[in-house]
C-alpha positions in Angstrom: 8.9 -24.2 23.1 6.7 -25.7 20.4 6.5 -22.3 18.4 9.8 -21.8 16.4 11.7 -18.5 16.5 13.1 -19.4 13.2 10.1 -20.0 11.5 8.5 -16.9 12.7 11.4 -15.2 11.3 11.2 -16.7 8.0 7.8 -16.0 7.2 8.2 -12.5 8.3 11.2 -12.1 5.7 9.2 -13.6 3.1 6.3 -11.3 4.0 8.2 -8.5 4.0 9.8 -9.2 0.8 6.7 -9.2 -1.3 6.4 -5.4 -1.0 3.9 -3.0 -0.1 0.6 -4.9 1.2 -2.2 -2.4 0.5 -5.6 -3.6 -0.2 -6.4 -4.7 -3.7 -2.9 -4.3 -5.0 -1.0 -7.0 -7.0 1.1 -7.8 -3.7 -2.1 -8.3 -1.7 -3.2 -10.8 -4.2 0.1 -12.4 -4.4 0.3 -12.6 -0.9 -3.0 -14.2 -0.3 -1.5 -16.9 -2.6 1.8 -17.2 -0.5 -0.2 -17.7 2.6 -2.1 -20.5 0.9 0.9 -21.9 0.1 2.2 -22.0 3.4 -0.8 -23.6 4.9 -0.8 -26.1 2.3 3.0 -27.1 3.3 1.7 -27.7 7.0 -1.7 -29.6 6.3 -4.0 -26.8 6.6 -6.5 -26.6 3.7 -7.4 -23.1 2.7 -9.8 -21.3 0.4 -10.2 -17.6 -0.5 -13.4 -15.5 -0.1 -13.5 -12.9 -2.7 -15.2 -9.8 -2.4 -15.9 -6.8 -5.2 -13.9 -4.0 -4.6 -13.1 -0.5 -5.8 -9.3 0.3 -5.4 -8.3 4.1 -5.3 -5.1 4.7 -7.4 -3.5 8.1 -6.3 -2.1 10.1 -9.3 0.8 12.4 -8.6 0.6 14.1 -5.0 3.0 17.0 -4.1 2.8 20.3 -2.1 5.0 23.3 -3.4 5.5 26.4 -1.5 8.5 28.9 -1.6 10.6 26.8 -4.1 10.2 23.8 -1.4 8.5 20.7 -2.9 7.1 17.8 -0.7 6.0 14.5 -1.9 2.8 13.3 -0.3 0.0 10.5 -0.2 -3.5 11.3 0.0 -5.9 9.9 3.0 -8.0 7.5 0.9 -11.3 8.4 3.1 -11.1 12.0 1.8 -12.9 13.2 -1.3 -10.2 13.1 -4.1 -10.8 14.7 -7.4 -9.6 13.6 -10.6 -5.8 12.7 -11.1 -3.5 15.8 -11.7 -6.0 18.4 -9.9 -4.3 21.5 -8.9 -5.4 23.4 -5.9 -4.0 26.7 -4.6 -4.6 28.7 -1.4 -2.9 30.2 1.5 -1.7 28.1 4.3 -3.5 28.6 7.6 -4.4 26.8 10.9 -7.5 24.5 11.2 -10.8 26.3 11.1 -10.1 29.2 8.3 -12.6 28.4 5.6 -11.3 28.8 2.1 -7.8 28.3 3.0 -5.3 25.1 2.9 -5.2 24.0 6.4 -1.7 22.7 7.7 -1.9 20.5 10.6 0.4 18.3 12.8 -1.2 15.0 13.4 -0.3 12.1 16.0 -2.5 9.1 15.0 -2.9 8.1 18.7 -3.5 11.4 20.2 -5.0 14.0 18.1 -7.0 12.8 15.2 -10.2 14.3 16.7 -8.3 17.7 15.7 -8.0 16.7 12.1 -11.3 15.2 11.9 -12.6 18.9 13.0 -10.6 20.4 10.5 -12.3 18.4 7.5 -15.5 19.6 8.2 -14.4 23.5 8.5 -14.7 24.4 4.8 -10.9 24.2 3.7 -9.9 23.7 0.1 -7.6 21.1 1.3 -5.5 19.8 4.2 -1.8 19.2 4.4 -1.2 17.1 7.3 2.2 16.2 8.7 1.9 12.7 10.3 4.0 12.2 13.4 6.0 8.9 13.6 9.4 7.4 12.3 11.1 10.7 11.5 13.4 9.7 8.7 10.5 7.5 7.0 6.8 8.3 6.0 4.0 7.4 8.5 0.3 7.0 7.0 -3.0 7.1 8.7 -5.6 4.5 8.4 -8.6 5.2 6.2 -11.3 4.7 8.6 -14.2 5.8 6.4 -12.9 4.5 3.0 -16.5 3.1 2.2 -18.2 6.8 3.2 -15.3 9.3 2.3 -15.8 12.9 3.3 -14.2 16.5 3.4 -11.8 18.1 1.3 -8.6 16.3 0.0 -6.2 15.3 3.0 -2.5 15.3 1.8 -0.3 13.2 4.0 3.3 14.2 4.4 6.2 12.9 6.5 6.8 14.6 10.0 10.3 15.7 8.8 8.4 18.5 6.6 6.6 20.1 9.8 9.0 22.5 10.3 8.9 24.1 6.9 5.4 23.7 6.7 4.9 25.5 10.1 6.7 28.3 8.8 4.6 28.5 5.5 1.6 28.4 7.9 2.6 31.2 10.3 3.5 33.7 7.2 0.4 32.5 5.2 2.3 31.3 2.1 0.6 30.3 -1.1 0.6 26.4 -1.4 -0.2 24.8 -4.5 -1.3 21.1 -4.3 -1.1 18.6 -7.1 -3.6 15.6 -6.1 -6.2 13.3 -7.0 -6.9 9.6 -7.9 -8.8 7.1 -9.9 -10.5 4.1 -9.3 -10.1 0.5 -10.5 -12.6 -2.4 -10.0 -11.0 -5.6 -8.6 -11.5 -8.3 -6.2 -10.0 -8.7 -2.7 -9.6 -11.8 -0.7 -9.9 -13.1 2.9 -8.0 -16.5 3.3 -9.9 -19.1 5.5 -8.9 -22.8 6.5 -10.2 -25.1 9.2 -8.6 -27.7 11.4 -10.9 -30.5 12.4 -11.0 -31.4 16.0 -11.9 -34.7 17.4 -15.4 -33.5 18.4 -16.7 -31.2 15.4 -20.1 -30.7 17.1 -18.6 -28.5 19.5 -18.3 -24.7 19.3 -15.2 -24.0 17.1 -12.2 -21.6 18.3 -11.3 -19.1 15.4 -7.7 -17.5 15.1 -8.0 -14.2 13.2 -5.2 -12.1 11.7 -5.1 -9.2 9.2 -2.7 -9.5 6.4 -2.9 -6.1 4.6 -1.2 -2.5 5.6 0.4 0.3 3.9 3.9 -0.7 3.5 5.9 -3.7 3.9 4.5 -4.0 7.6 7.3 -6.5 8.8 6.6 -5.7 12.4 2.9 -4.7 12.1 1.7 -7.6 10.4 4.3 -10.0 10.1 4.0 -11.3 13.8 0.2 -12.0 13.7 0.9 -14.2 10.5 3.7 -16.0 11.8 2.0 -16.9 15.0 -1.2 -17.8 13.0 0.9 -20.3 10.8 2.8 -21.6 14.0 -0.6 -22.2 15.5 -1.9 -24.0 12.6 1.2 -26.1 12.1 1.4 -27.1 16.0 -2.3 -27.9 16.2 -2.3 -29.8 12.8 0.1 -32.2 14.5 -1.8 -32.3 18.1 -5.6 -31.5 17.4 -8.1 -30.0 19.7 -11.3 -31.6 20.8 -13.1 -29.0 18.8 -12.5 -27.3 15.2 -10.2 -24.2 14.7 -11.0 -21.8 12.1 -8.1 -20.0 11.0 -9.0 -16.7 9.2 -6.5 -14.1 7.7 -8.3 -10.7 6.2 -7.4 -8.0 3.8 -8.6 -4.4 4.3 -6.9 -3.7 7.9 -5.9 -0.1 6.8 -9.3 0.7 5.5 -11.6 0.5 8.4 -11.2 -3.2 9.0 -13.0 -3.8 5.7 -11.8 -7.4 5.2 -13.3 -8.8 8.6 -16.3 -6.6 8.1 -16.9 -7.9 4.8 -16.4 -11.7 6.2 -19.1 -11.4 8.8 -21.3 -9.1 6.6 -21.8 -12.1 4.4 -22.4 -14.3 7.3 -22.5 -13.3 10.6 -23.1 -16.7 12.1 -19.4 -17.3 13.3 -19.2 -14.4 15.4 -21.6 -15.9 17.8 -21.4 -19.5 17.1 -17.7 -19.6 17.9 -16.5 -20.3 21.6 -14.0 -17.5 21.2 -12.0 -15.4 18.8 -8.4 -15.3 19.2 -7.4 -11.9 17.7 -3.6 -11.5 16.6 -3.3 -8.0 15.9 -1.0 -5.2 15.1 2.7 -5.4 16.3 2.8 -8.9 18.1 6.4 -9.6 18.7 7.6 -6.4 17.1 10.9 -5.0 18.5 10.5 -2.7 21.5 6.9 -3.6 22.3 4.8 -4.9 25.1 2.1 -7.3 24.6 -1.2 -6.1 25.7 -3.7 -9.0 26.1 -7.3 -7.7 26.2 -10.4 -10.0 26.7 -14.2 -9.3 26.1 -14.9 -10.9 29.5 -13.5 -12.1 33.0 -13.7 -15.6 31.9 -11.9 -15.3 29.0 -9.3 -13.3 30.8 -8.7 -15.9 33.3 -8.4 -18.4 30.5 -5.7 -16.0 29.1 -3.8 -15.9 32.5 -4.0 -19.7 33.3 -0.7 -21.2 34.4 1.2 -22.6 31.6 4.5 -24.1 30.7 6.1 -21.2 28.6 8.5 -19.2 30.6 7.9 -15.9 28.9 11.1 -14.6 29.6 10.8 -11.4 27.7 7.0 -11.2 27.1 5.7 -9.7 30.3 2.0 -9.3 28.9 -0.2 -6.7 30.3 -3.8 -8.3 30.9 -7.1 -6.5 31.0 -10.9 -7.0 30.2 -12.3 -4.3 27.8 -15.4 -3.4 25.9 -13.5 -1.3 23.5 -11.1 -3.5 21.7 -9.0 -2.4 18.9 -8.4 -3.6 15.3 -10.5 -6.7 14.0 -11.4 -7.5 17.6 -13.8 -4.5 17.6 -15.7 -5.7 14.4 -16.1 -9.3 16.1 -17.4 -7.6 19.3 -19.9 -5.5 16.9 -21.2 -8.8 15.7 -21.8 -10.2 19.1 -18.4 -12.4 19.3 -16.3 -13.2 22.6 -12.7 -12.5 22.0 -9.0 -12.6 23.5 -7.1 -9.8 21.5 -3.1 -9.5 21.3 -1.8 -6.1 20.4 1.7 -4.9 20.7 1.9 -1.5 22.4 4.6 1.2 21.4 6.1 0.1 18.4 8.1 2.9 16.9 7.7 2.0 13.4 4.0 1.5 13.2 2.8 2.5 9.8 6.1 3.6 8.7 7.9 2.8 5.5 10.7 1.7 7.4 9.0 -1.1 9.2 11.1 -3.9 7.5 12.7 -7.3 8.5 14.8 -8.0 10.3 15.0 -4.8 12.3 11.2 -4.7 13.4 11.1 -8.2 14.8 12.0 -9.9 18.2 11.8 -13.5 17.3 12.2 -14.8 20.8 9.3 -12.3 22.1 7.4 -13.3 18.9 7.6 -17.1 19.7 6.5 -16.6 23.4 3.6 -14.7 22.1 2.6 -17.7 20.0 3.3 -19.9 23.0 1.0 -17.8 25.1 -1.8 -18.3 22.2 -1.4 -21.7 22.1 -1.9 -22.1 25.8 -4.8 -19.9 25.5 -6.4 -22.0 22.8 -5.9 -25.2 24.7 -7.3 -23.9 27.9 -10.5 -22.6 26.1 -10.7 -26.1 24.3 -10.9 -27.8 27.6 -13.3 -25.5 29.2 
């Protein structure tokens, strides 16, 4: 195989050790510089596209009732008061205006129930987020640029039984929450490998590089394959240029790719196709989903190749409702092939760490498939 299992593991380990990759954080800034250094070591020259950004900085966030205290984290697209604000109210199910709504949320199934509660007139919402039970799982802030509704306090699912008892007895809750804002800049990292015939429409390889926690499995595989594709194609160029784009802002409604295309939408439609390396690619216990915006691109993704894909066994389909950054590319008129790893048990969890989060053989095989797709599209 041309894609190295060892290098994939090393990249994910380095990424994991940097800390929590939240957009606009010091780690986010340092990680962009690290990625550029990695690119330079394989001969890919990159630059940062900077964008002004107002980072939300949460203050202390707790929920107290009946002698119990639960640490939380606010949902960043809810309307948050100044730090240290105290909210008191009786615990209730969704729908009782003037109370503190207590709700259990699965981010893959019932976010609609949470969204309805956010417009029901509650003082605040305490949401126990399903996921990795020993850890803390967070929801993406889809409307970060347009926040709404009362403060939403996310808490670990391990707190649900106590919270449910409080809800059933209409116990009094005391919430401390709030946030300030800091003006800063955020960065997308972009580079271009020249092809033999630069007049031909380029291919784009896109992966996000931000998230709530260490994100070893969620984001690490996409970055590792992104770098491996750049390394291999630097040594064996395609006939057309390949643009490599790594975006911030993923957990905030895919803000980074949206800012990139808002500034200059031309690449969306001028590219022959976008290869989106989305969440959980090569993460342990997942199955690769390969989705394309049309049958011809799906045919390219399924073209015969030399990779044995012993453990990959991808699922292929055409979709007009892509997930992740591929959805934004589609909004701007771009054609795409998208990789997503399904059913990752540590998705959005604080426990998504190297090395347990990765399956390096599967990750390398996903990289081989991505390489084959790029070469097939280049020859088409």
